N, CA, C, O and CB atoms as a CASP TS submission, in Angstrom:
PFRMAT TS
TARGET T0000
AUTHOR 0000-0000-0000
METHOD Language model
MODEL 1
PARENT N/A
ATOM      1  N   MET     1      29.169 -99.189  91.839  1.00  0.00           N
ATOM      2  CA  MET     1      28.498 -99.821  92.942  1.00  0.00           C
ATOM      3  C   MET     1      27.292-100.588  92.410  1.00  0.00           C
ATOM      4  O   MET     1      26.482-100.054  91.653  1.00  0.00           O
ATOM      5  CB  MET     1      28.081 -98.782  94.000  1.00  0.00           C
ATOM      6  N   VAL     2      27.192-101.818  92.812  1.00  0.00           N
ATOM      7  CA  VAL     2      26.086-102.676  92.386  1.00  0.00           C
ATOM      8  C   VAL     2      25.141-102.843  93.570  1.00  0.00           C
ATOM      9  O   VAL     2      25.421-103.594  94.504  1.00  0.00           O
ATOM     10  CB  VAL     2      26.602-104.070  91.867  1.00  0.00           C
ATOM     11  N   VAL     3      24.025-102.136  93.515  1.00  0.00           N
ATOM     12  CA  VAL     3      23.020-102.217  94.576  1.00  0.00           C
ATOM     13  C   VAL     3      22.111-103.405  94.290  1.00  0.00           C
ATOM     14  O   VAL     3      21.595-103.560  93.183  1.00  0.00           O
ATOM     15  CB  VAL     3      22.192-100.890  94.680  1.00  0.00           C
ATOM     16  N   LEU     4      21.929-104.231  95.297  1.00  0.00           N
ATOM     17  CA  LEU     4      21.126-105.445  95.149  1.00  0.00           C
ATOM     18  C   LEU     4      19.684-105.210  95.580  1.00  0.00           C
ATOM     19  O   LEU     4      19.406-104.430  96.491  1.00  0.00           O
ATOM     20  CB  LEU     4      21.735-106.587  95.962  1.00  0.00           C
ATOM     21  N   GLN     5      18.786-105.897  94.909  1.00  0.00           N
ATOM     22  CA  GLN     5      17.371-105.865  95.253  1.00  0.00           C
ATOM     23  C   GLN     5      17.080-107.024  96.214  1.00  0.00           C
ATOM     24  O   GLN     5      17.759-108.050  96.159  1.00  0.00           O
ATOM     25  CB  GLN     5      16.475-105.953  93.966  1.00  0.00           C
ATOM     26  N   PRO     6      16.088-106.876  97.087  1.00  0.00           N
ATOM     27  CA  PRO     6      15.802-107.917  98.093  1.00  0.00           C
ATOM     28  C   PRO     6      15.560-109.307  97.507  1.00  0.00           C
ATOM     29  O   PRO     6      15.894-110.307  98.141  1.00  0.00           O
ATOM     30  CB  PRO     6      14.599-107.517  98.898  1.00  0.00           C
ATOM     31  N   GLU     7      14.988-109.383  96.315  1.00  0.00           N
ATOM     32  CA  GLU     7      14.660-110.688  95.725  1.00  0.00           C
ATOM     33  C   GLU     7      15.853-111.386  95.071  1.00  0.00           C
ATOM     34  O   GLU     7      15.741-112.542  94.665  1.00  0.00           O
ATOM     35  CB  GLU     7      13.571-110.519  94.704  1.00  0.00           C
ATOM     36  N   GLU     8      16.978-110.708  94.964  1.00  0.00           N
ATOM     37  CA  GLU     8      18.139-111.314  94.291  1.00  0.00           C
ATOM     38  C   GLU     8      18.830-112.318  95.205  1.00  0.00           C
ATOM     39  O   GLU     8      19.003-112.079  96.401  1.00  0.00           O
ATOM     40  CB  GLU     8      19.141-110.225  93.851  1.00  0.00           C
ATOM     41  N   LYS     9      19.216-113.429  94.627  1.00  0.00           N
ATOM     42  CA  LYS     9      19.825-114.536  95.372  1.00  0.00           C
ATOM     43  C   LYS     9      21.329-114.596  95.088  1.00  0.00           C
ATOM     44  O   LYS     9      21.802-115.488  94.383  1.00  0.00           O
ATOM     45  CB  LYS     9      19.148-115.886  94.999  1.00  0.00           C
ATOM     46  N   ILE    10      22.062-113.650  95.637  1.00  0.00           N
ATOM     47  CA  ILE    10      23.510-113.585  95.455  1.00  0.00           C
ATOM     48  C   ILE    10      24.153-114.206  96.700  1.00  0.00           C
ATOM     49  O   ILE    10      23.727-113.910  97.817  1.00  0.00           O
ATOM     50  CB  ILE    10      24.004-112.093  95.228  1.00  0.00           C
ATOM     51  N   PRO    11      25.173-115.063  96.533  1.00  0.00           N
ATOM     52  CA  PRO    11      25.833-115.655  97.708  1.00  0.00           C
ATOM     53  C   PRO    11      26.305-114.568  98.689  1.00  0.00           C
ATOM     54  O   PRO    11      26.901-113.568  98.291  1.00  0.00           O
ATOM     55  CB  PRO    11      27.035-116.524  97.264  1.00  0.00           C
ATOM     56  N   VAL    12      26.027-114.789  99.953  1.00  0.00           N
ATOM     57  CA  VAL    12      26.307-113.807 101.004  1.00  0.00           C
ATOM     58  C   VAL    12      27.776-113.381 101.026  1.00  0.00           C
ATOM     59  O   VAL    12      28.071-112.216 101.291  1.00  0.00           O
ATOM     60  CB  VAL    12      25.919-114.375 102.362  1.00  0.00           C
ATOM     61  N   HIS    13      28.699-114.300 100.755  1.00  0.00           N
ATOM     62  CA  HIS    13      30.126-113.961 100.815  1.00  0.00           C
ATOM     63  C   HIS    13      30.546-112.979  99.718  1.00  0.00           C
ATOM     64  O   HIS    13      31.660-112.457  99.754  1.00  0.00           O
ATOM     65  CB  HIS    13      30.960-115.226 100.707  1.00  0.00           C
ATOM     66  N   LEU    14      29.673-112.725  98.753  1.00  0.00           N
ATOM     67  CA  LEU    14      29.972-111.765  97.683  1.00  0.00           C
ATOM     68  C   LEU    14      29.326-110.403  97.918  1.00  0.00           C
ATOM     69  O   LEU    14      29.470-109.494  97.102  1.00  0.00           O
ATOM     70  CB  LEU    14      29.511-112.318  96.348  1.00  0.00           C
ATOM     71  N   THR    15      28.617-110.265  99.029  1.00  0.00           N
ATOM     72  CA  THR    15      27.881-109.035  99.289  1.00  0.00           C
ATOM     73  C   THR    15      28.317-108.384 100.592  1.00  0.00           C
ATOM     74  O   THR    15      29.030-108.974 101.404  1.00  0.00           O
ATOM     75  CB  THR    15      26.394-109.314  99.323  1.00  0.00           C
ATOM     76  N   THR    16      27.863-107.150 100.764  1.00  0.00           N
ATOM     77  CA  THR    16      28.110-106.420 102.006  1.00  0.00           C
ATOM     78  C   THR    16      26.984-105.420 102.209  1.00  0.00           C
ATOM     79  O   THR    16      26.232-105.117 101.283  1.00  0.00           O
ATOM     80  CB  THR    16      29.497-105.701 101.978  1.00  0.00           C
ATOM     81  N   ARG    17      26.878-104.919 103.413  1.00  0.00           N
ATOM     82  CA  ARG    17      25.912-103.857 103.720  1.00  0.00           C
ATOM     83  C   ARG    17      26.692-102.592 104.025  1.00  0.00           C
ATOM     84  O   ARG    17      27.649-102.607 104.799  1.00  0.00           O
ATOM     85  CB  ARG    17      24.981-104.249 104.923  1.00  0.00           C
ATOM     86  N   LEU    18      26.274-101.505 103.411  1.00  0.00           N
ATOM     87  CA  LEU    18      26.897-100.217 103.664  1.00  0.00           C
ATOM     88  C   LEU    18      26.333 -99.616 104.947  1.00  0.00           C
ATOM     89  O   LEU    18      25.304-100.063 105.453  1.00  0.00           O
ATOM     90  CB  LEU    18      26.680 -99.261 102.472  1.00  0.00           C
ATOM     91  N   ASP    19      27.009 -98.611 105.462  1.00  0.00           N
ATOM     92  CA  ASP    19      26.558 -97.948 106.685  1.00  0.00           C
ATOM     93  C   ASP    19      25.143 -97.393 106.551  1.00  0.00           C
ATOM     94  O   ASP    19      24.409 -97.296 107.535  1.00  0.00           O
ATOM     95  CB  ASP    19      27.514 -96.828 107.051  1.00  0.00           C
ATOM     96  N   ASN    20      24.765 -97.027 105.315  1.00  0.00           N
ATOM     97  CA  ASN    20      23.425 -96.471 105.100  1.00  0.00           C
ATOM     98  C   ASN    20      22.364 -97.561 104.907  1.00  0.00           C
ATOM     99  O   ASN    20      21.200 -97.252 104.654  1.00  0.00           O
ATOM    100  CB  ASN    20      23.437 -95.549 103.887  1.00  0.00           C
ATOM    101  N   GLY    21      22.766 -98.851 105.027  1.00  0.00           N
ATOM    102  CA  GLY    21      21.831 -99.960 104.947  1.00  0.00           C
ATOM    103  C   GLY    21      21.697-100.608 103.584  1.00  0.00           C
ATOM    104  O   GLY    21      21.067-101.659 103.467  1.00  0.00           O
ATOM    105  N   LEU    22      22.277-100.006 102.542  1.00  0.00           N
ATOM    106  CA  LEU    22      22.182-100.609 101.209  1.00  0.00           C
ATOM    107  C   LEU    22      22.898-101.951 101.173  1.00  0.00           C
ATOM    108  O   LEU    22      23.989-102.103 101.722  1.00  0.00           O
ATOM    109  CB  LEU    22      22.772 -99.667 100.145  1.00  0.00           C
ATOM    110  N   HIS    23      22.270-102.918 100.519  1.00  0.00           N
ATOM    111  CA  HIS    23      22.865-104.236 100.305  1.00  0.00           C
ATOM    112  C   HIS    23      23.501-104.198  98.917  1.00  0.00           C
ATOM    113  O   HIS    23      22.801-104.016  97.921  1.00  0.00           O
ATOM    114  CB  HIS    23      21.787-105.407 100.433  1.00  0.00           C
ATOM    115  N   VAL    24      24.819-104.369  98.843  1.00  0.00           N
ATOM    116  CA  VAL    24      25.559-104.212  97.596  1.00  0.00           C
ATOM    117  C   VAL    24      26.519-105.367  97.380  1.00  0.00           C
ATOM    118  O   VAL    24      26.821-106.129  98.299  1.00  0.00           O
ATOM    119  CB  VAL    24      26.321-102.893  97.590  1.00  0.00           C
ATOM    120  N   MET    25      26.993-105.481  96.139  1.00  0.00           N
ATOM    121  CA  MET    25      28.069-106.427  95.854  1.00  0.00           C
ATOM    122  C   MET    25      29.336-105.902  96.526  1.00  0.00           C
ATOM    123  O   MET    25      29.615-104.703  96.482  1.00  0.00           O
ATOM    124  CB  MET    25      28.278-106.616  94.303  1.00  0.00           C
ATOM    125  N   ALA    26      30.092-106.790  97.139  1.00  0.00           N
ATOM    126  CA  ALA    26      31.356-106.405  97.761  1.00  0.00           C
ATOM    127  C   ALA    26      32.368-106.057  96.674  1.00  0.00           C
ATOM    128  O   ALA    26      32.222-106.463  95.521  1.00  0.00           O
ATOM    129  CB  ALA    26      31.898-107.543  98.673  1.00  0.00           C
ATOM    130  N   ARG    27      33.386-105.305  97.053  1.00  0.00           N
ATOM    131  CA  ARG    27      34.445-104.916  96.123  1.00  0.00           C
ATOM    132  C   ARG    27      35.784-105.450  96.614  1.00  0.00           C
ATOM    133  O   ARG    27      35.997-105.637  97.812  1.00  0.00           O
ATOM    134  CB  ARG    27      34.500-103.376  95.962  1.00  0.00           C
ATOM    135  N   ASP    28      36.681-105.690  95.662  1.00  0.00           N
ATOM    136  CA  ASP    28      38.025-106.129  96.030  1.00  0.00           C
ATOM    137  C   ASP    28      38.886-104.909  96.371  1.00  0.00           C
ATOM    138  O   ASP    28      38.393-103.781  96.369  1.00  0.00           O
ATOM    139  CB  ASP    28      38.672-106.955  94.878  1.00  0.00           C
ATOM    140  N   ASP    29      40.148-105.132  96.658  1.00  0.00           N
ATOM    141  CA  ASP    29      41.047-104.049  97.052  1.00  0.00           C
ATOM    142  C   ASP    29      41.230-102.991  95.961  1.00  0.00           C
ATOM    143  O   ASP    29      41.534-101.835  96.258  1.00  0.00           O
ATOM    144  CB  ASP    29      42.390-104.620  97.427  1.00  0.00           C
ATOM    145  N   ALA    30      41.046-103.387  94.705  1.00  0.00           N
ATOM    146  CA  ALA    30      41.189-102.442  93.592  1.00  0.00           C
ATOM    147  C   ALA    30      39.878-101.722  93.274  1.00  0.00           C
ATOM    148  O   ALA    30      39.842-100.846  92.410  1.00  0.00           O
ATOM    149  CB  ALA    30      41.688-103.173  92.350  1.00  0.00           C
ATOM    150  N   GLY    31      38.807-102.089  93.969  1.00  0.00           N
ATOM    151  CA  GLY    31      37.524-101.436  93.758  1.00  0.00           C
ATOM    152  C   GLY    31      36.576-102.149  92.812  1.00  0.00           C
ATOM    153  O   GLY    31      35.461-101.683  92.579  1.00  0.00           O
ATOM    154  N   TRP    32      37.015-103.288  92.260  1.00  0.00           N
ATOM    155  CA  TRP    32      36.172-104.052  91.347  1.00  0.00           C
ATOM    156  C   TRP    32      35.203-104.920  92.127  1.00  0.00           C
ATOM    157  O   TRP    32      35.486-105.312  93.260  1.00  0.00           O
ATOM    158  CB  TRP    32      37.027-104.915  90.411  1.00  0.00           C
ATOM    159  N   CYS    33      34.066-105.221  91.529  1.00  0.00           N
ATOM    160  CA  CYS    33      33.110-106.161  92.100  1.00  0.00           C
ATOM    161  C   CYS    33      33.827-107.495  92.319  1.00  0.00           C
ATOM    162  O   CYS    33      34.574-107.952  91.454  1.00  0.00           O
ATOM    163  CB  CYS    33      31.856-106.334  91.170  1.00  0.00           C
ATOM    164  N   VAL    34      33.596-108.117  93.477  1.00  0.00           N
ATOM    165  CA  VAL    34      34.288-109.377  93.779  1.00  0.00           C
ATOM    166  C   VAL    34      33.873-110.521  92.868  1.00  0.00           C
ATOM    167  O   VAL    34      34.547-111.551  92.833  1.00  0.00           O
ATOM    168  CB  VAL    34      34.036-109.769  95.209  1.00  0.00           C
ATOM    169  N   ALA    35      32.776-110.366  92.126  1.00  0.00           N
ATOM    170  CA  ALA    35      32.347-111.421  91.211  1.00  0.00           C
ATOM    171  C   ALA    35      33.065-111.358  89.867  1.00  0.00           C
ATOM    172  O   ALA    35      32.930-112.274  89.055  1.00  0.00           O
ATOM    173  CB  ALA    35      30.855-111.335  90.991  1.00  0.00           C
ATOM    174  N   VAL    36      33.825-110.293  89.621  1.00  0.00           N
ATOM    175  CA  VAL    36      34.533-110.153  88.344  1.00  0.00           C
ATOM    176  C   VAL    36      35.778-111.030  88.344  1.00  0.00           C
ATOM    177  O   VAL    36      36.600-110.962  89.258  1.00  0.00           O
ATOM    178  CB  VAL    36      34.914-108.674  88.082  1.00  0.00           C
ATOM    179  N   ASP    37      35.903-111.845  87.322  1.00  0.00           N
ATOM    180  CA  ASP    37      37.102-112.646  87.092  1.00  0.00           C
ATOM    181  C   ASP    37      38.092-111.719  86.389  1.00  0.00           C
ATOM    182  O   ASP    37      38.004-111.509  85.179  1.00  0.00           O
ATOM    183  CB  ASP    37      36.794-113.961  86.231  1.00  0.00           C
ATOM    184  N   GLY    38      39.029-111.170  87.150  1.00  0.00           N
ATOM    185  CA  GLY    38      39.955-110.168  86.623  1.00  0.00           C
ATOM    186  C   GLY    38      40.851-110.657  85.508  1.00  0.00           C
ATOM    187  O   GLY    38      41.260-109.866  84.658  1.00  0.00           O
ATOM    188  N   MET    39      41.165-111.932  85.490  1.00  0.00           N
ATOM    189  CA  MET    39      42.030-112.459  84.446  1.00  0.00           C
ATOM    190  C   MET    39      41.326-112.435  83.086  1.00  0.00           C
ATOM    191  O   MET    39      41.951-112.159  82.062  1.00  0.00           O
ATOM    192  CB  MET    39      42.472-113.885  84.793  1.00  0.00           C
ATOM    193  N   HIS    40      40.049-112.721  83.084  1.00  0.00           N
ATOM    194  CA  HIS    40      39.294-112.791  81.827  1.00  0.00           C
ATOM    195  C   HIS    40      38.340-111.613  81.642  1.00  0.00           C
ATOM    196  O   HIS    40      37.680-111.500  80.609  1.00  0.00           O
ATOM    197  CB  HIS    40      38.511-114.084  81.770  1.00  0.00           C
ATOM    198  N   MET    41      38.267-110.727  82.659  1.00  0.00           N
ATOM    199  CA  MET    41      37.378-109.564  82.646  1.00  0.00           C
ATOM    200  C   MET    41      35.941-109.963  82.301  1.00  0.00           C
ATOM    201  O   MET    41      35.332-109.449  81.363  1.00  0.00           O
ATOM    202  CB  MET    41      37.888-108.519  81.644  1.00  0.00           C
ATOM    203  N   ARG    42      35.432-110.889  83.091  1.00  0.00           N
ATOM    204  CA  ARG    42      34.036-111.299  82.917  1.00  0.00           C
ATOM    205  C   ARG    42      33.450-111.644  84.280  1.00  0.00           C
ATOM    206  O   ARG    42      34.170-111.847  85.257  1.00  0.00           O
ATOM    207  CB  ARG    42      33.921-112.513  81.939  1.00  0.00           C
ATOM    208  N   CYS    43      32.138-111.705  84.316  1.00  0.00           N
ATOM    209  CA  CYS    43      31.430-111.977  85.557  1.00  0.00           C
ATOM    210  C   CYS    43      31.532-113.453  85.914  1.00  0.00           C
ATOM    211  O   CYS    43      31.284-114.326  85.082  1.00  0.00           O
ATOM    212  CB  CYS    43      29.963-111.555  85.443  1.00  0.00           C
ATOM    213  N   GLY    44      31.899-113.720  87.159  1.00  0.00           N
ATOM    214  CA  GLY    44      32.002-115.092  87.631  1.00  0.00           C
ATOM    215  C   GLY    44      30.669-115.689  88.051  1.00  0.00           C
ATOM    216  O   GLY    44      30.579-116.892  88.293  1.00  0.00           O
ATOM    217  N   ILE    45      29.617-114.850  88.141  1.00  0.00           N
ATOM    218  CA  ILE    45      28.281-115.342  88.494  1.00  0.00           C
ATOM    219  C   ILE    45      27.286-114.904  87.422  1.00  0.00           C
ATOM    220  O   ILE    45      26.150-114.545  87.729  1.00  0.00           O
ATOM    221  CB  ILE    45      27.844-114.819  89.901  1.00  0.00           C
ATOM    222  N   TYR    46      27.716-114.937  86.182  1.00  0.00           N
ATOM    223  CA  TYR    46      26.934-114.396  85.065  1.00  0.00           C
ATOM    224  C   TYR    46      25.495-114.889  85.044  1.00  0.00           C
ATOM    225  O   TYR    46      24.583-114.084  84.856  1.00  0.00           O
ATOM    226  CB  TYR    46      27.596-114.748  83.764  1.00  0.00           C
ATOM    227  N   GLU    47      25.265-116.162  85.228  1.00  0.00           N
ATOM    228  CA  GLU    47      23.912-116.718  85.157  1.00  0.00           C
ATOM    229  C   GLU    47      23.012-116.218  86.284  1.00  0.00           C
ATOM    230  O   GLU    47      21.791-116.182  86.127  1.00  0.00           O
ATOM    231  CB  GLU    47      23.974-118.230  85.193  1.00  0.00           C
ATOM    232  N   SER    48      23.591-115.838  87.407  1.00  0.00           N
ATOM    233  CA  SER    48      22.779-115.358  88.530  1.00  0.00           C
ATOM    234  C   SER    48      23.113-113.912  88.893  1.00  0.00           C
ATOM    235  O   SER    48      22.850-113.476  90.013  1.00  0.00           O
ATOM    236  CB  SER    48      22.983-116.258  89.750  1.00  0.00           C
ATOM    237  N   ARG    49      23.689-113.172  87.952  1.00  0.00           N
ATOM    238  CA  ARG    49      24.099-111.792  88.215  1.00  0.00           C
ATOM    239  C   ARG    49      22.895-110.914  88.564  1.00  0.00           C
ATOM    240  O   ARG    49      21.767-111.216  88.175  1.00  0.00           O
ATOM    241  CB  ARG    49      24.837-111.214  86.997  1.00  0.00           C
ATOM    242  N   PRO    50      23.142-109.825  89.302  1.00  0.00           N
ATOM    243  CA  PRO    50      22.055-108.920  89.694  1.00  0.00           C
ATOM    244  C   PRO    50      21.387-108.257  88.483  1.00  0.00           C
ATOM    245  O   PRO    50      21.968-108.165  87.401  1.00  0.00           O
ATOM    246  CB  PRO    50      22.589-107.844  90.641  1.00  0.00           C
ATOM    247  N   GLN    51      20.157-107.803  88.700  1.00  0.00           N
ATOM    248  CA  GLN    51      19.397-107.155  87.628  1.00  0.00           C
ATOM    249  C   GLN    51      20.124-105.940  87.062  1.00  0.00           C
ATOM    250  O   GLN    51      20.121-105.733  85.848  1.00  0.00           O
ATOM    251  CB  GLN    51      18.027-106.738  88.138  1.00  0.00           C
ATOM    252  N   VAL    52      20.740-105.142  87.912  1.00  0.00           N
ATOM    253  CA  VAL    52      21.432-103.950  87.410  1.00  0.00           C
ATOM    254  C   VAL    52      22.554-104.348  86.451  1.00  0.00           C
ATOM    255  O   VAL    52      22.825-103.631  85.488  1.00  0.00           O
ATOM    256  CB  VAL    52      22.000-103.116  88.583  1.00  0.00           C
ATOM    257  N   CYS    53      23.194-105.457  86.699  1.00  0.00           N
ATOM    258  CA  CYS    53      24.254-105.936  85.806  1.00  0.00           C
ATOM    259  C   CYS    53      23.670-106.450  84.488  1.00  0.00           C
ATOM    260  O   CYS    53      24.303-106.338  83.438  1.00  0.00           O
ATOM    261  CB  CYS    53      25.071-107.047  86.493  1.00  0.00           C
ATOM    262  N   ARG    54      22.473-107.008  84.546  1.00  0.00           N
ATOM    263  CA  ARG    54      21.821-107.499  83.328  1.00  0.00           C
ATOM    264  C   ARG    54      21.488-106.346  82.379  1.00  0.00           C
ATOM    265  O   ARG    54      21.388-106.544  81.168  1.00  0.00           O
ATOM    266  CB  ARG    54      20.541-108.277  83.682  1.00  0.00           C
ATOM    267  N   ARG    55      21.316-105.144  82.933  1.00  0.00           N
ATOM    268  CA  ARG    55      21.014-103.975  82.103  1.00  0.00           C
ATOM    269  C   ARG    55      22.278-103.316  81.543  1.00  0.00           C
ATOM    270  O   ARG    55      22.187-102.458  80.664  1.00  0.00           O
ATOM    271  CB  ARG    55      20.221-102.958  82.912  1.00  0.00           C
ATOM    272  N   PHE    56      23.442-103.702  82.036  1.00  0.00           N
ATOM    273  CA  PHE    56      24.712-103.129  81.590  1.00  0.00           C
ATOM    274  C   PHE    56      25.048-103.686  80.212  1.00  0.00           C
ATOM    275  O   PHE    56      25.133-104.902  80.039  1.00  0.00           O
ATOM    276  CB  PHE    56      25.855-103.435  82.606  1.00  0.00           C
ATOM    277  N   VAL    57      25.236-102.819  79.245  1.00  0.00           N
ATOM    278  CA  VAL    57      25.485-103.241  77.866  1.00  0.00           C
ATOM    279  C   VAL    57      26.993-103.394  77.644  1.00  0.00           C
ATOM    280  O   VAL    57      27.738-102.414  77.680  1.00  0.00           O
ATOM    281  CB  VAL    57      24.879-102.218  76.856  1.00  0.00           C
ATOM    282  N   MET    58      27.432-104.638  77.412  1.00  0.00           N
ATOM    283  CA  MET    58      28.849-104.871  77.137  1.00  0.00           C
ATOM    284  C   MET    58      29.262-104.134  75.868  1.00  0.00           C
ATOM    285  O   MET    58      28.576-104.191  74.847  1.00  0.00           O
ATOM    286  CB  MET    58      29.140-106.383  77.002  1.00  0.00           C
ATOM    287  N   ASN    59      30.381-103.452  75.952  1.00  0.00           N
ATOM    288  CA  ASN    59      30.949-102.645  74.874  1.00  0.00           C
ATOM    289  C   ASN    59      30.055-101.458  74.508  1.00  0.00           C
ATOM    290  O   ASN    59      30.206-100.861  73.442  1.00  0.00           O
ATOM    291  CB  ASN    59      31.182-103.511  73.647  1.00  0.00           C
ATOM    292  N   GLY    60      29.127-101.126  75.403  1.00  0.00           N
ATOM    293  CA  GLY    60      28.322 -99.924  75.231  1.00  0.00           C
ATOM    294  C   GLY    60      29.133 -98.711  75.671  1.00  0.00           C
ATOM    295  O   GLY    60      30.271 -98.864  76.116  1.00  0.00           O
ATOM    296  N   PRO    61      28.576 -97.515  75.558  1.00  0.00           N
ATOM    297  CA  PRO    61      29.313 -96.293  75.906  1.00  0.00           C
ATOM    298  C   PRO    61      29.866 -96.293  77.332  1.00  0.00           C
ATOM    299  O   PRO    61      31.021 -95.925  77.545  1.00  0.00           O
ATOM    300  CB  PRO    61      28.418 -95.099  75.726  1.00  0.00           C
ATOM    301  N   TYR    62      29.059 -96.699  78.301  1.00  0.00           N
ATOM    302  CA  TYR    62      29.535 -96.699  79.684  1.00  0.00           C
ATOM    303  C   TYR    62      30.634 -97.736  79.883  1.00  0.00           C
ATOM    304  O   TYR    62      31.616 -97.475  80.579  1.00  0.00           O
ATOM    305  CB  TYR    62      28.375 -96.968  80.650  1.00  0.00           C
ATOM    306  N   CYS    63      30.475 -98.900  79.283  1.00  0.00           N
ATOM    307  CA  CYS    63      31.492 -99.951  79.368  1.00  0.00           C
ATOM    308  C   CYS    63      32.826 -99.446  78.816  1.00  0.00           C
ATOM    309  O   CYS    63      33.870 -99.617  79.447  1.00  0.00           O
ATOM    310  CB  CYS    63      31.034-101.214  78.600  1.00  0.00           C
ATOM    311  N   ARG    64      32.786 -98.829  77.641  1.00  0.00           N
ATOM    312  CA  ARG    64      34.021 -98.308  77.032  1.00  0.00           C
ATOM    313  C   ARG    64      34.649 -97.229  77.901  1.00  0.00           C
ATOM    314  O   ARG    64      35.872 -97.158  78.015  1.00  0.00           O
ATOM    315  CB  ARG    64      33.736 -97.748  75.631  1.00  0.00           C
ATOM    316  N   PHE    65      33.815 -96.380  78.519  1.00  0.00           N
ATOM    317  CA  PHE    65      34.319 -95.333  79.407  1.00  0.00           C
ATOM    318  C   PHE    65      35.044 -95.938  80.610  1.00  0.00           C
ATOM    319  O   PHE    65      36.148 -95.512  80.952  1.00  0.00           O
ATOM    320  CB  PHE    65      33.167 -94.433  79.880  1.00  0.00           C
ATOM    321  N   VAL    66      34.425 -96.926  81.247  1.00  0.00           N
ATOM    322  CA  VAL    66      35.029 -97.560  82.413  1.00  0.00           C
ATOM    323  C   VAL    66      36.327 -98.256  82.039  1.00  0.00           C
ATOM    324  O   VAL    66      37.317 -98.148  82.761  1.00  0.00           O
ATOM    325  CB  VAL    66      34.058 -98.558  83.043  1.00  0.00           C
ATOM    326  N   ARG    67      36.334 -98.965  80.922  1.00  0.00           N
ATOM    327  CA  ARG    67      37.562 -99.645  80.486  1.00  0.00           C
ATOM    328  C   ARG    67      38.667 -98.654  80.152  1.00  0.00           C
ATOM    329  O   ARG    67      39.831 -98.902  80.465  1.00  0.00           O
ATOM    330  CB  ARG    67      37.278-100.524  79.271  1.00  0.00           C
ATOM    331  N   ALA    68      38.323 -97.544  79.527  1.00  0.00           N
ATOM    332  CA  ALA    68      39.333 -96.515  79.207  1.00  0.00           C
ATOM    333  C   ALA    68      39.933 -95.951  80.491  1.00  0.00           C
ATOM    334  O   ALA    68      41.141 -95.730  80.573  1.00  0.00           O
ATOM    335  CB  ALA    68      38.706 -95.367  78.359  1.00  0.00           C
ATOM    336  N   GLU    69      39.098 -95.724  81.478  1.00  0.00           N
ATOM    337  CA  GLU    69      39.589 -95.201  82.756  1.00  0.00           C
ATOM    338  C   GLU    69      40.518 -96.181  83.454  1.00  0.00           C
ATOM    339  O   GLU    69      41.443 -95.768  84.154  1.00  0.00           O
ATOM    340  CB  GLU    69      38.424 -94.865  83.668  1.00  0.00           C
ATOM    341  N   SER    70      40.281 -97.477  83.269  1.00  0.00           N
ATOM    342  CA  SER    70      41.115 -98.476  83.929  1.00  0.00           C
ATOM    343  C   SER    70      42.224 -98.993  83.021  1.00  0.00           C
ATOM    344  O   SER    70      42.957 -99.907  83.398  1.00  0.00           O
ATOM    345  CB  SER    70      40.262 -99.631  84.401  1.00  0.00           C
ATOM    346  N   SER    71      42.352 -98.417  81.829  1.00  0.00           N
ATOM    347  CA  SER    71      43.384 -98.774  80.845  1.00  0.00           C
ATOM    348  C   SER    71      43.265-100.198  80.337  1.00  0.00           C
ATOM    349  O   SER    71      44.265-100.796  79.938  1.00  0.00           O
ATOM    350  CB  SER    71      44.746 -98.581  81.444  1.00  0.00           C
ATOM    351  N   GLU    72      42.048-100.760  80.344  1.00  0.00           N
ATOM    352  CA  GLU    72      41.827-102.085  79.811  1.00  0.00           C
ATOM    353  C   GLU    72      41.359-101.968  78.366  1.00  0.00           C
ATOM    354  O   GLU    72      40.514-101.122  78.073  1.00  0.00           O
ATOM    355  CB  GLU    72      40.803-102.860  80.666  1.00  0.00           C
ATOM    356  N   PRO    73      41.874-102.782  77.460  1.00  0.00           N
ATOM    357  CA  PRO    73      41.376-102.750  76.095  1.00  0.00           C
ATOM    358  C   PRO    73      39.941-103.271  76.007  1.00  0.00           C
ATOM    359  O   PRO    73      39.570-104.153  76.782  1.00  0.00           O
ATOM    360  CB  PRO    73      42.285-103.566  75.188  1.00  0.00           C
ATOM    361  N   PRO    74      39.123-102.753  75.088  1.00  0.00           N
ATOM    362  CA  PRO    74      37.724-103.228  74.966  1.00  0.00           C
ATOM    363  C   PRO    74      37.657-104.674  74.498  1.00  0.00           C
ATOM    364  O   PRO    74      36.567-105.224  74.346  1.00  0.00           O
ATOM    365  CB  PRO    74      36.938-102.340  73.989  1.00  0.00           C
TER
END
């Protein structure tokens, strides 16, 4: 789940509000962030991605864990 901060300028069609009021990135039917380009496994809004995504280390331990769970090669 990608929780957005009030100052982030993410296009509205890529976001949603949860019942508890959190403003988050929307997810597709498979549970992935709607900004992920599934064919290339990369962010489609990389230059304007949320701060939490900027802290995510590509090929770091958490990244490898998530990819292993989804059976995607690193």
